[in-house]
C-alpha positions as CSV (number, residue, x, y, z in Angstrom):
1,X,104.7,78.6,88.0
2,X,103.9,81.6,90.3
3,X,106.7,84.1,91.3
4,X,106.7,82.6,94.7
5,X,107.3,79.1,93.4
6,X,110.1,80.4,91.0
7,X,111.9,81.9,94.0
8,X,111.4,78.9,96.2
9,X,112.8,76.7,93.6
10,X,115.8,79.1,93.0
11,X,116.4,79.5,96.7
12,X,115.8,75.8,97.8
13,X,112.9,77.2,99.9
14,X,115.2,79.3,102.2
15,X,115.7,83.0,102.8
16,X,118.2,84.3,100.0
17,X,119.9,86.5,102.6
18,X,120.0,84.5,105.9
19,X,119.0,81.0,104.8
20,X,116.2,80.5,107.4
21,X,113.4,78.3,106.2
22,X,110.3,79.8,107.9
23,X,108.2,83.0,107.3
24,X,109.2,83.5,103.7
25,X,107.7,85.8,101.2
26,X,108.5,87.5,98.0
27,X,110.3,90.9,98.4
28,X,110.6,93.2,95.5
29,X,113.9,95.0,95.5
30,X,113.4,98.8,95.3
31,X,112.9,100.9,93.2
32,X,110.8,98.3,91.7
33,X,111.0,98.5,87.9
34,X,110.7,95.0,86.7
35,X,109.9,93.1,89.7
36,X,109.6,89.5,88.7
37,X,112.3,86.8,89.3
38,X,115.2,89.2,88.4
39,X,114.0,92.1,90.8
40,X,112.8,90.0,93.7
41,X,114.2,87.8,96.5
42,X,112.7,85.1,98.7
43,X,113.2,86.7,102.2
44,X,112.3,85.9,105.7
45,X,110.1,88.3,107.9
46,X,113.2,89.2,110.0
47,X,115.3,90.3,106.9
48,X,112.4,92.2,105.4
49,X,111.5,94.0,108.5
50,X,115.2,95.2,109.1
51,X,115.5,96.2,105.4
52,X,112.3,98.4,105.6
53,X,112.9,99.7,109.2
54,X,116.6,100.4,109.6
55,X,116.1,101.5,113.2
56,X,115.4,97.8,114.1
57,X,118.7,96.5,112.5
58,X,120.4,93.8,114.4
59,X,123.9,94.0,113.1
60,X,124.8,90.4,114.0
61,X,121.8,89.1,112.1
62,X,123.6,90.4,108.8
63,X,126.7,88.4,109.2
64,X,124.9,86.2,106.8
65,X,125.8,88.6,104.1
66,X,129.3,86.9,104.0
67,X,127.6,84.1,101.9
68,X,124.7,86.1,100.3
69,X,127.0,88.6,98.7
70,X,128.4,85.9,96.4
71,X,124.9,84.9,95.0
72,X,124.7,84.7,91.4
73,X,121.3,86.5,91.4
74,X,121.4,90.2,91.0
75,X,118.6,91.0,93.4
76,X,120.4,89.3,96.0
77,X,123.6,90.8,95.5
78,X,122.1,94.2,95.3
79,X,120.3,93.9,98.7
80,X,123.6,92.4,100.1
81,X,125.5,95.5,98.8
82,X,122.9,97.9,100.3
83,X,122.8,96.3,103.8
84,X,126.6,96.2,103.9
85,X,126.8,100.0,103.1
86,X,124.2,100.6,105.7
87,X,126.3,98.8,108.3
88,X,129.7,99.7,107.1
89,X,130.6,101.7,110.3
90,X,130.7,98.3,112.1
91,X,133.9,97.5,110.5
92,X,133.5,94.0,109.3
93,X,130.8,95.1,106.4
94,X,133.5,97.3,104.9
95,X,135.9,94.5,104.6
96,X,133.1,92.5,102.7
97,X,132.4,95.3,100.6
98,X,136.0,95.7,99.6
99,X,135.8,92.1,98.4
100,X,132.5,92.5,96.6
101,X,132.1,93.0,92.9
102,X,129.2,94.2,91.0
103,X,128.7,94.6,87.1
104,X,128.1,98.3,86.1
105,X,124.3,97.6,85.7
106,X,124.1,95.7,89.0
107,X,126.0,98.8,90.7
108,X,123.6,101.2,89.1
109,X,120.6,99.3,90.5
110,X,122.2,99.0,93.9
111,X,122.9,102.8,94.1
112,X,119.3,103.7,92.9
113,X,118.0,104.2,96.3
114,X,121.0,106.4,97.4
115,X,121.2,104.2,100.8
116,X,125.0,104.0,100.1
117,X,125.6,107.8,100.6
118,X,126.4,109.6,103.9
119,X,123.8,111.7,105.1
120,X,125.5,114.8,104.1
121,X,125.6,113.6,100.5
122,X,122.1,112.5,100.1
123,X,119.7,114.4,97.9
124,X,116.4,114.5,99.6
125,X,113.2,114.9,97.7
126,X,110.2,116.3,99.5
127,X,106.6,116.9,98.3
128,X,104.6,120.1,98.7
129,X,104.0,119.3,102.3
130,X,107.6,118.5,103.1
131,X,106.9,114.7,103.2
132,X,110.0,112.7,102.0
133,X,109.7,111.0,98.7
134,X,111.3,107.7,97.9
135,X,111.7,105.7,94.6
136,X,108.7,103.6,94.1
137,X,106.2,106.0,96.0
138,X,103.0,107.2,94.4
139,X,102.3,111.0,94.1
140,X,99.2,113.1,93.0
141,X,99.6,116.2,91.0
142,X,98.3,119.4,92.9
143,X,97.9,121.4,89.8
144,X,97.6,121.2,86.0
145,X,101.1,120.9,84.6
146,X,102.0,121.5,80.9
147,X,104.3,118.9,79.7
148,X,107.3,120.5,78.0
149,X,107.8,119.5,74.3
150,X,104.3,118.4,73.8
151,X,100.7,119.8,73.8
152,X,99.9,117.3,76.7
153,X,98.6,118.9,80.0
154,X,98.9,116.5,83.2
155,X,95.7,117.5,85.0
156,X,95.5,118.3,88.7
157,X,94.5,115.0,90.6
158,X,96.4,112.6,88.3
159,X,98.1,109.8,90.2
160,X,101.7,109.2,89.2
161,X,102.8,105.6,90.5
162,X,106.1,104.2,91.2
163,X,108.1,107.4,90.6
164,X,112.0,107.5,90.2
165,X,114.1,110.1,91.8
166,X,116.7,112.5,90.2
167,X,119.9,111.7,92.1
168,X,121.3,115.2,91.3
169,X,118.4,117.5,91.9
170,X,116.1,117.2,94.8
171,X,113.4,119.1,93.0
172,X,112.9,116.6,90.2
173,X,111.1,113.3,90.1
174,X,110.0,111.0,87.1
175,X,106.9,109.1,86.5
176,X,104.4,108.2,83.9
177,X,101.3,110.0,83.1
178,X,99.4,107.9,80.9
179,X,102.0,106.3,78.5
180,X,104.3,109.3,78.7
181,X,107.3,109.3,81.1
182,X,107.8,112.9,82.3
183,X,110.0,114.9,84.8
184,X,107.8,116.6,87.4
185,X,108.8,119.3,90.0
186,X,108.3,118.1,93.6
187,X,106.6,121.3,94.5
188,X,103.5,120.2,92.4
189,X,102.9,116.8,93.9
190,X,101.7,115.4,97.1
191,X,102.6,111.8,98.4
192,X,99.7,109.4,98.2
193,X,99.2,107.2,101.3
194,X,99.4,103.5,100.9
195,X,95.6,103.3,101.3
196,X,94.9,105.7,98.4
């Protein structure tokens, strides 16, 4: 069975967040590490659009999280937790958050994007041009970099896909160059466009 079929079976062919039954697709929960059934949800276009574009958020649409937050599936709970945090100034989402429980591993996954932090607390990662980097983005090295602790040199022009961000330091990101996971300073990378 395909991932889509697995998620349709798991969800009963409905959005795992708001339960509508049309315009459904696979949505991989950021930062995408495993993807697959454990890292994805079946979601409608409305939910996906509002998750990806916070400025389009219709607060009342997300009252559905009152049910979704109790899902037995990690990816669904993580998305519910993140959206409740995004909306917590409305009042009722904070009440739901106070009732919600996530295991330690689920909480780490939920916090991985930093969405739950107030703007003043967020560590913002920017590439050499000042473009904001997010977990899961792809970057390209703008100069040769010697990898500490090895004889390896990461060459200028090397693409590093699906980066992860250091939550403590805005200058550090991590990614794989070949088979090696390395820490890279953001001053030496440029974000790749989706078309590259």
